[in-house]
C-alpha positions in Angstrom: 8.9 0.5 -19.6 8.0 -2.0 -22.3 9.1 -0.7 -25.7 10.4 -2.3 -28.9 14.1 -1.8 -27.8 13.6 -4.0 -24.8 10.7 -6.3 -25.6 12.0 -7.4 -29.0 15.4 -8.5 -27.6 17.0 -11.3 -25.6 20.3 -11.7 -23.8 22.1 -14.5 -21.9 23.5 -13.3 -18.6 26.0 -15.2 -16.5 24.7 -14.6 -13.0 27.1 -14.9 -10.1 25.7 -14.3 -6.6 29.1 -13.1 -5.5 28.7 -10.1 -7.8 26.1 -8.7 -5.4 26.1 -7.9 -1.8 22.8 -6.7 -0.5 23.2 -4.2 2.3 20.6 -3.9 5.0 19.9 -0.2 5.5 20.2 1.5 8.8 16.4 1.8 9.1 14.4 0.9 12.2 11.5 -1.3 11.1 8.3 -1.1 13.2 7.7 -4.1 15.4 4.9 -5.4 13.3 6.9 -5.0 10.0 5.9 -3.3 6.8 4.1 -6.0 5.0 0.3 -6.3 4.4 -1.3 -8.8 6.8 -4.8 -9.9 7.8 -6.7 -8.1 9.1 -5.2 -4.9 7.7 -7.6 -2.0 7.4 -7.1 0.2 4.3 -6.5 3.4 6.3 -3.7 1.6 8.3 -2.1 0.4 5.0 -2.2 3.9 3.6 -0.7 5.4 6.8 2.1 2.8 6.8 2.8 3.4 3.1 3.3 7.1 3.4 5.0 7.2 6.8 7.2 4.1 6.8 7.3 2.0 3.6 8.4 4.8 1.2 11.1 5.9 3.7 12.3 2.2 3.9 12.5 2.0 0.1 14.6 5.2 0.0 16.9 3.8 2.8 17.4 0.6 0.8 18.2 2.5 -2.4 20.7 4.7 -0.6 22.4 1.8 1.3 22.7 -0.3 -1.9 23.6 2.7 -4.2 20.8 1.9 -6.7 21.3 5.5 -7.9 24.9 6.5 -8.7 27.2 8.9 -10.5 28.5 7.4 -13.7 30.6 10.3 -15.0 32.0 13.0 -12.7 34.2 16.1 -13.2 36.6 18.0 -11.0 34.6 21.2 -11.8 31.1 20.0 -12.6 28.7 22.5 -14.1 26.1 20.6 -16.2 24.4 17.6 -14.6 22.6 14.9 -16.6 20.0 12.6 -14.9 18.9 9.5 -16.7 17.2 6.2 -16.1 16.4 3.0 -18.1 16.5 3.3 -21.9 17.1 7.0 -21.7 20.5 6.3 -20.0 21.6 4.2 -23.0 20.3 7.0 -25.3 22.3 9.6 -23.4 25.5 7.5 -23.6 24.9 7.2 -27.4 24.2 10.9 -27.7 27.5 11.7 -25.9 29.3 9.3 -28.3 27.6 10.8 -31.3 28.8 14.3 -30.1 32.3 13.0 -29.7 32.3 13.4 -26.0 34.2 10.6 -24.2 34.1 10.0 -20.5 37.4 11.9 -20.1 36.2 14.8 -22.3 32.9 15.0 -20.4 34.9 15.4 -17.2 37.0 18.2 -18.8 33.8 20.0 -20.0 32.2 19.8 -16.6 29.5 17.1 -17.2 28.3 15.0 -14.3 26.1 12.0 -15.2 23.7 10.4 -12.7 21.9 7.1 -13.4 18.7 6.6 -11.4 18.0 2.9 -10.6 14.8 3.5 -8.6 12.8 6.3 -10.3 10.1 6.5 -7.6 10.4 7.4 -4.9 13.6 9.3 -5.8 16.2 8.8 -3.1 16.9 12.2 -1.6 20.4 12.2 -0.2 22.0 10.9 -3.4 20.3 13.3 -5.7 21.2 16.2 -3.5 24.9 15.1 -3.4 24.8 14.9 -7.2 23.3 18.4 -7.6 25.8 20.0 -5.3 27.8 22.6 -7.2 26.0 22.2 -10.5 24.7 25.2 -12.4 22.2 23.3 -14.5 20.6 19.9 -14.5 19.0 18.3 -17.6 16.7 15.4 -16.7 16.4 12.9 -19.6 13.6 10.4 -19.3 11.0 8.7 -21.5 7.4 9.9 -21.8 6.1 12.1 -19.0 8.4 13.4 -16.3 8.6 11.2 -13.2 12.1 12.0 -11.9 12.0 15.7 -12.9 9.2 16.9 -10.5 10.7 14.8 -7.7 14.1 16.3 -8.3 12.7 19.9 -8.2 10.9 19.1 -5.0 14.0 17.6 -3.3 16.2 20.6 -4.2 13.7 22.9 -2.6 13.3 20.9 0.7 15.4 22.3 3.5 16.1 25.7 1.9 19.6 26.7 0.7 20.8 29.8 -1.2 22.1 28.1 -4.4 19.9 26.0 -6.6 20.7 24.8 -10.2 18.4 25.4 -13.1 16.5 22.2 -13.7 15.2 21.5 -17.3 13.8 18.4 -18.9 10.5 18.1 -20.6 10.5 21.9 -20.9 13.3 24.5 -20.8 13.2 27.5 -18.4 11.0 29.4 -20.8 8.3 26.7 -21.0 9.2 25.5 -24.5 9.4 21.7 -25.2 12.9 20.4 -24.9 12.5 16.6 -24.6 8.9 15.9 -25.6 6.7 13.5 -23.6 4.9 12.2 -26.7 6.4 9.8 -29.2 9.8 8.2 -29.0 12.9 9.7 -27.3 15.9 8.9 -29.5 19.6 9.3 -29.1 19.5 12.0 -31.8 16.8 13.9 -29.9 18.8 13.7 -26.7 22.0 14.9 -28.5 20.2 17.9 -29.9 18.8 18.9 -26.5 22.2 18.2 -24.9 23.9 20.3 -27.5 21.6 23.2 -26.8 22.2 23.2 -23.1 25.9 22.5 -23.4 26.4 25.6 -25.5 26.0 27.7 -22.3 29.1 26.2 -20.8 31.2 24.9 -23.6 31.6 25.3 -27.4 33.8 23.4 -29.9 33.9 23.3 -33.7 33.8 19.5 -33.8 30.8 19.3 -31.5 29.0 22.0 -33.6 29.8 20.0 -36.7 28.5 16.8 -35.3 25.3 18.6 -34.0 24.7 19.9 -37.5 25.1 16.5 -39.0 22.8 14.9 -36.4 20.2 17.6 -36.9 20.1 17.2 -40.7 19.8 13.4 -40.4 17.1 13.6 -37.7 15.1 16.1 -39.7 15.3 13.9 -42.7 14.0 10.9 -40.7 11.2 13.0 -39.3 10.2 14.2 -42.8 10.0 10.6 -44.0 8.0 9.4 -41.0 4.7 9.8 -42.8 5.7 8.1 -46.0 5.9 4.4 -46.9 4.2 3.1 -43.8 3.5 -0.6 -43.9 0.7 -1.6 -41.5 0.5 -5.1 -40.2 -2.0 -7.5 -41.8 -3.6 -10.8 -41.1 -1.5 -13.9 -41.8 -2.0 -15.8 -45.0 -4.9 -18.1 -44.5 -6.1 -16.3 -41.3 -9.9 -16.7 -40.8 -10.1 -13.1 -39.8 -9.4 -12.2 -43.5 -13.0 -13.3 -44.1 -14.7 -13.2 -40.7 -14.1 -9.4 -40.1 -15.8 -8.3 -43.3 -19.2 -6.8 -43.0 -21.9 -6.0 -45.7 -21.8 -2.6 -47.3 -23.6 -0.1 -45.1 -22.9 -2.0 -41.9 -20.8 -0.8 -39.0 -18.5 -3.0 -36.9 -16.7 -2.4 -33.7 -13.2 -3.7 -33.0 -12.3 -5.9 -30.1 -9.1 -7.1 -28.4 -7.1 -9.7 -30.5 -5.4 -10.1 -33.9 -8.8 -9.1 -35.4 -8.3 -5.5 -34.2 -6.2 -5.0 -37.3 -9.5 -4.8 -39.2 -9.8 -1.3 -37.9 -7.3 0.0 -40.5 -8.3 -2.3 -43.4 -11.2 -0.3 -44.7 -13.8 -2.7 -43.3 -16.0 -0.1 -41.5 -14.6 -1.3 -38.2 -14.0 1.5 -35.7 -13.1 2.3 -32.1 -11.9 -0.1 -29.5 -12.5 -1.1 -25.9 -10.8 -3.0 -23.1 -10.7 -6.8 -23.1 -14.1 -8.0 -22.1 -15.9 -4.7 -22.8 -16.7 -5.6 -26.3 -20.1 -4.1 -27.1 -20.2 -1.9 -24.0 -19.3 1.2 -26.1 -22.3 0.5 -28.2 -24.6 0.3 -25.1 -23.6 3.9 -24.4 -23.8 5.2 -28.0 -26.9 3.4 -29.3 -29.5 5.9 -27.9 -27.6 8.9 -29.4 -27.1 7.8 -33.0 -29.2 7.1 -36.1 -27.3 3.9 -36.7 -29.7 1.1 -35.8 -27.3 -1.9 -35.6 -23.6 -2.8 -35.3 -21.5 -5.9 -35.5 -19.1 -6.5 -32.6 -16.0 -8.7 -33.2 -15.1 -10.9 -30.2 -12.4 -13.6 -30.2 -13.1 -16.9 -28.6 -10.2 -16.4 -26.1 -11.7 -13.1 -25.0 -15.1 -14.6 -24.9 -13.8 -17.3 -22.5 -11.9 -14.7 -20.5 -14.6 -12.0 -19.9 -16.4 -11.3 -23.2 -19.5 -13.3 -22.2 -20.1 -10.7 -19.5 -20.2 -8.0 -22.1 -22.8 -10.0 -24.1 -24.9 -10.4 -20.9 -24.7 -6.6 -20.5 -25.9 -6.0 -24.1 -28.8 -8.3 -23.6 -29.8 -6.5 -20.4 -29.5 -3.2 -22.2 -31.7 -4.4 -25.1 -29.4 -2.9 -27.8 -29.4 -4.1 -31.4 -26.0 -5.8 -31.9 -24.7 -9.0 -33.5 -21.7 -10.5 -31.8 -19.3 -12.2 -34.2 -17.6 -14.9 -32.1 -14.4 -15.5 -34.0 -13.7 -19.1 -33.0 -10.2 -19.8 -34.2 -9.3 -22.2 -31.3 -6.3 -20.2 -30.2 -5.1 -17.1 -28.4 -3.3 -16.1 -31.5 -2.2 -12.6 -30.6 0.1 -13.8 -27.9 1.6 -16.9 -29.5 -1.2 -19.3 -30.2 -1.9 -20.8 -26.8 -5.0 -23.0 -26.3 -8.1 -21.1 -25.2 -8.6 -21.6 -21.4 -11.6 -23.7 -20.8 -11.6 -25.3 -24.2 -15.2 -24.5 -25.0 -16.5 -26.0 -28.2 -18.6 -24.0 -30.6 -21.7 -25.9 -29.4 -20.9 -25.1 -25.8 -20.5 -21.4 -26.7 -23.9 -21.6 -28.5 -25.5 -23.2 -25.5 -24.2 -20.3 -23.3 -25.4 -17.7 -25.7 -28.9 -19.2 -26.0 -29.1 -19.4 -22.2 -28.2 -15.7 -21.9 -31.1 -14.8 -24.2 -29.2 -14.2 -27.4 -31.5 -14.8 -30.5 -30.8 -16.0 -33.1 -27.5 -17.8 -32.9 -25.9 -19.2 -36.1 -22.7 -21.1 -36.7 -20.6 -20.6 -39.9 -18.0 -23.2 -40.9 -15.9 -24.3 -43.9 -17.1 -27.8 -43.0 -20.7 -27.7 -41.9 -21.0 -31.4 -42.5 -18.9 -32.0 -39.3 -21.9 -30.8 -37.3 -24.3 -33.5 -38.8 -25.8 -35.4 -35.9 -23.9 -33.3 -33.4 -25.9 -33.2 -30.2 -23.6 -30.6 -28.8 -25.4 -27.9 -30.7 -28.6 -26.6 -29.1 -31.9 -26.7 -30.9 -32.7 -23.7 -33.0 -29.0 -23.0 -33.8 -28.5 -23.2 -37.6 -25.3 -24.4 -39.3 -24.2 -22.7 -42.5 -21.3 -22.8 -44.9 -18.9 -19.9 -44.9 -20.0 -19.0 -48.4 -23.3 -17.8 -46.9 -21.7 -15.3 -44.6 -22.7 -12.2 -46.4 -26.4 -13.3 -46.7 -26.5 -14.2 -43.0 -25.0 -10.9 -41.9 -27.6 -9.0 -43.9 -30.3 -11.0 -42.2 -28.9 -10.6 -38.7 -28.5 -6.9 -39.3 -32.3 -6.6 -39.4 -32.9 -8.6 -36.2 -33.8 -6.6 -33.1 -31.9 -7.2 -29.9 -28.7 -9.3 -29.5 -27.8 -11.9 -32.0 -24.7 -13.9 -32.5 -22.7 -15.5 -35.4 -20.1 -18.0 -34.4 -17.4 -18.1 -37.1 -15.7 -21.5 -36.8 -12.3 -21.6 -38.6 -9.0 -22.7 -37.0 -6.2 -20.2 -36.8 -3.9 -20.7 -39.8 -0.8 -20.3 -37.7 
């Protein structure tokens, strides 16, 4: 799961092959193996997946102990199941509550870390659950482990089964929400609630009260003082994403998406390469006669040209603003694949039936005598942007404005 805590971090790890010993599971592979091969009909792939591959994955997880008990107790009562970031949050929550590994064992806590969240290895989770009165599953977002755990505990019968809670408690009330971020404080409060059935202590109650007050204060401040990201200083999108008063623009994939929260009449979104497709569907059902669609040159080269072709075929009134900044800026400033010039982009647009096509630049003089630009494509200074947009807004069909200004970064 890619989140801020893991994506915005780096670490140097000294890797020693001797630290790991991969164990081959005691699993009989079919003679033809488990891999996809040619020819390999889809129904045979599906059959192999459900009858053999998943079982092989579980056997590998079991043999190599990918899932394991981290904290145990001589008299376990409350089980905690975690994975990934939620495991670190749970360890932090225990620390915040003043519960060390030794104290957890005395209280009756058993902690299980899942290394492979799907499919959930059955034998290990059943051994973990043996003798527990309750299990709290702590995982980010929607439950993946929790429903599997409940299913595994019901397979094969048995008289005694623990209470299993996670996203909801036994009454159906939210316990660990699937929306938003799961924090150590949220885990600590949920853990404290469930722990009270088995163990109480003044110091834990005091710590819970402190955490609750701090967490509530943070939640109360969540809507205040927000600082939304903005374009870099000198970014061409500062100018290119503005539209005349009374005009409507649609956001696309790229840095320029930030125009959607800048009061620039830029709304909604689409997948990369679907820019304008939303307007094809909406146009017949609205009184709005025209929209501008922002489209970066990187997206254009990737798949955006197909969206333009679809708009032409649909005959909608739309002006594509090709934001030619000569970089895939959103992911680090890589060169645009294909390296199309503004003139080559203009040639493609004209060939697709886009009319009119205009180019806007800070230095229109660089296009003087440039044979790369097709006939009929006018070159204008950036200062004329507002006038040009007003004119294009009145044009029927699909038009295009190529905004030529290099990324400031």
